[in-house]
C-alpha positions as CSV (number, residue, x, y, z in Angstrom):
1,M,54.8,-6.6,12.7
2,T,52.7,-3.1,13.3
3,T,51.7,-2.8,16.8
4,R,48.4,-0.7,17.6
5,Q,47.2,0.1,20.8
6,P,44.6,2.4,21.7
7,I,46.0,4.9,24.9
8,I,43.1,5.4,27.6
9,P,44.4,7.2,31.0
10,E,43.1,6.8,34.1
11,G,39.7,9.2,34.3
12,E,39.5,9.1,30.6
13,E,37.3,6.1,29.7
14,V,34.5,8.4,29.1
15,A,36.0,9.2,25.6
16,Y,36.2,5.6,24.4
17,E,33.5,4.0,26.0
18,R,30.8,7.3,25.4
19,F,32.3,9.0,22.5
20,H,33.6,6.3,20.8
21,F,37.5,7.6,20.5
22,A,41.1,7.2,21.9
23,P,42.4,10.1,23.8
24,A,45.8,8.7,22.2
25,F,46.9,5.7,20.0
26,R,50.1,4.1,19.7
27,V,51.7,2.6,16.7
28,D,55.0,0.9,17.4
29,N,57.0,4.1,18.8
30,T,54.8,6.6,17.6
31,V,51.8,8.2,19.9
32,Y,48.9,10.2,18.0
33,V,47.1,12.5,20.9
34,S,43.9,13.4,20.3
35,G,43.0,16.9,20.9
36,I,42.9,17.9,24.6
37,I,40.9,20.6,26.0
38,G,42.2,22.4,29.3
39,R,40.1,21.5,32.4
40,G,40.7,21.8,35.8
41,D,40.4,19.2,38.7
42,D,36.6,19.9,38.8
43,G,36.4,19.0,35.2
44,R,35.5,22.5,34.6
45,I,37.0,25.0,32.0
46,P,39.1,27.1,34.2
47,D,38.5,31.0,34.6
48,T,41.4,32.3,32.8
49,A,43.3,31.5,29.7
50,A,46.4,30.9,31.2
51,E,44.9,28.4,33.8
52,E,43.2,26.6,30.9
53,F,46.2,26.3,29.1
54,A,48.4,25.0,31.6
55,A,45.8,22.5,32.3
56,A,46.0,21.5,28.6
57,F,49.6,20.9,28.6
58,A,49.3,19.1,31.9
59,Q,46.8,16.3,30.2
60,L,48.9,16.3,27.1
61,A,52.0,15.1,29.4
62,A,49.8,12.6,31.5
63,T,48.4,11.1,27.9
64,L,51.5,10.8,26.8
65,E,53.2,9.4,30.0
66,A,50.4,6.6,29.9
67,A,51.7,5.9,26.0
68,G,55.1,5.6,27.9
69,A,56.1,8.9,26.1
70,T,57.1,12.4,27.4
71,V,57.0,15.7,26.1
72,A,60.3,15.3,24.9
73,D,59.1,13.4,22.5
74,I,56.8,15.5,21.0
75,V,57.9,15.7,17.1
76,E,54.6,17.7,16.4
77,L,52.0,20.2,17.6
78,T,48.5,21.4,16.4
79,S,46.1,24.2,18.4
80,F,43.5,25.0,17.5
81,H,42.5,28.8,19.3
82,V,38.8,30.5,19.1
83,D,40.5,33.8,20.3
84,M,44.2,34.2,18.7
85,A,44.6,37.1,20.8
86,E,45.3,34.8,23.7
87,I,48.0,33.3,21.9
88,V,50.7,34.8,24.0
89,D,49.0,33.1,27.1
90,F,49.5,30.0,25.1
91,I,52.9,30.4,23.9
92,A,53.8,30.5,27.7
93,A,52.0,27.2,29.1
94,K,53.5,25.2,25.8
95,D,57.2,26.9,26.5
96,A,56.6,26.1,30.3
97,V,56.2,22.5,29.3
98,I,58.2,21.9,25.8
99,T,61.7,22.6,25.7
100,E,64.5,22.8,23.0
101,P,64.3,21.2,20.3
102,Y,61.2,22.6,19.9
103,P,58.5,20.8,18.1
104,A,57.3,21.7,14.5
105,W,53.9,23.7,15.3
106,T,50.9,24.7,13.6
107,A,48.2,27.3,15.5
108,V,44.8,27.2,13.5
109,G,42.4,30.2,14.5
110,T,38.2,29.1,14.3
111,T,35.1,29.8,15.4
112,A,34.1,27.4,17.8
113,L,35.7,24.3,19.5
114,V,33.4,21.1,20.5
115,E,33.7,22.1,23.9
116,R,31.6,25.3,23.7
117,R,33.6,27.1,27.1
118,A,37.0,26.0,25.6
119,R,39.4,28.9,24.4
120,A,41.8,26.1,22.8
121,E,42.8,22.9,22.0
122,V,45.7,21.5,21.3
123,K,47.1,17.8,19.9
124,A,50.0,16.5,19.3
125,T,52.4,13.1,17.5
126,A,55.3,12.0,19.8
127,V,57.9,9.8,18.4
128,I,59.3,7.9,21.7
129,G,63.0,8.0,22.2
130,S,63.3,10.7,20.0
131,D,64.7,12.7,22.9
132,D,67.5,10.8,22.6
133,A,68.7,11.4,19.2
């Protein structure tokens, strides 16, 4: 029997309650993480791209942990960028958290994100235990 479970990390309840989406969803050993925007401890978008992207990957790691996964379990990553010129900072933040073997990754340029001040949004798919393979 397939098990389905919304993942709502502590502090992320507003996404589920107000906007009607789960920050992540676990189906058996696969975790689908919704788009994450990097926010500082104060809930605001940081001043620099590097800080914003680092915060996004920290939140991604925390969301995966709430689902019983780690960043090592990520098999696919998708990122959306308002300014592709900042991709170097994004790659640096990604590489500080995700190591080999690297997941599949698609980077998409866009004109806007839901949070208008955000520079990028990242979503991921993880398979729990795949880092043991």
